[in-house]
N, C-alpha and C positions, 0 to 999 in steps of 0.2 A: 573549501568546498569545490575546488577545481574538479574533483572527482565526478561531480554531477554533470559537468559539461560533456563528459565522454558518453553519457547516456541520452543526450538530446535527440538522437535519431531513433530511439526506441518509441514505440507507439504506446505511451502510458495511458492506461484507462483511469482517468481521474475520478471516476464515479465508483469504481470497484471497491468493495469493502471486504474485510477479512471473512465475514460471515457469508457473503454472497460467493466468494471464491471457494470456500469449503463446500457450500451447497452445490455449486456448478461442477467442480472438479473432483471432489473427494467422495461425496455422497451420491454422485450421479443423479442429483436432483436437477438434471439439466433440462428443465422445462421452462416455459415462459409464464409461470403462474402469476407473476406480477408484470411481466413484460419489460422489466428494467434492464435485463441483460440478454444478449443473444445466446440461445442454448448451445451447449457443447454437443457437436455432432460427430466429431472424429477425435481419435487419440492425439492427432497432431494439433488440435486447437489449443490455444494458449492465451494468457493475458499477462500483462506487466502492470504492476500497481505498487503504490507506496502504502506502508503501514507505520504506525508508531508503536514501539514496544516499551512497556513500562515495567518489565519483569526485573530489571536491574535498577540499582539506585539512580543511575542517570538514564533518562529516556533516550531511545535510539530511533532514528529514521531508518527504514529498511526498504529497499527497492526489490520487489519480489517478481520473479518470472515463474508462473505456475502453469503446469500441464496436468493431465490426469495422472501422470506417473510421479511427478515430483514438484517441489517448490524450491527454486534456486534463489539464494540471496545474491543479487547482482551488486548491491552496495549496502554498506552499513555505516552510518555516521551518527555522531551525537546530535540530539535536538538542540539547536542553538538556544542559549540562555534567554534571549529576548522573546522566545516563543514558549519556553518551558513552563513557566509559572502559570500562565493562563491555561495552557493545555492541561496541566495536572489538576488545576481547579475544575476544569470542565469534566474530567473523568473521575472526580472525587478522590484523587490521589490513590486510586486502585491500581493493582497490577493487572496487566493484560496486553492484548494486541488490539489496537484501535485504528480506525481510518483517520487520516490527517484531517484537521479542521480546514475550513476555507482559508484561514490566515496562513496556515502551514502550506497548503497547496499553492497559494500565491507566491510565497517565498521560494518554494521548490521550483516553480516555473521560471522565476527570475534567475535562480542559480543555474538552471539547466540551459538557459538560452542567452546568458550574458557572454 
């Protein structure tokens, strides 16, 4: 997990969810209808956030940098075994892209800043 240390200088938005990112950056739903996220005002606006992908048999953590034009995967790594079972139970063993749980966020912060 040394790879995560190289991203410690990125300003990770720990509250960004996959749904909110799509609303803000792809659907141009860039308003403050809930006030949870700052609206996108310029094409140069961006956010960096983590998601968990369960589309493949082994869940993956992905660090995404999203703009209005693209979503770039900055890092892709396996979800550690000690976090996997509980997470998969939480999402009903369904396939999809999910925000990390508080437990996963805590683990990620530890890995990034060790």
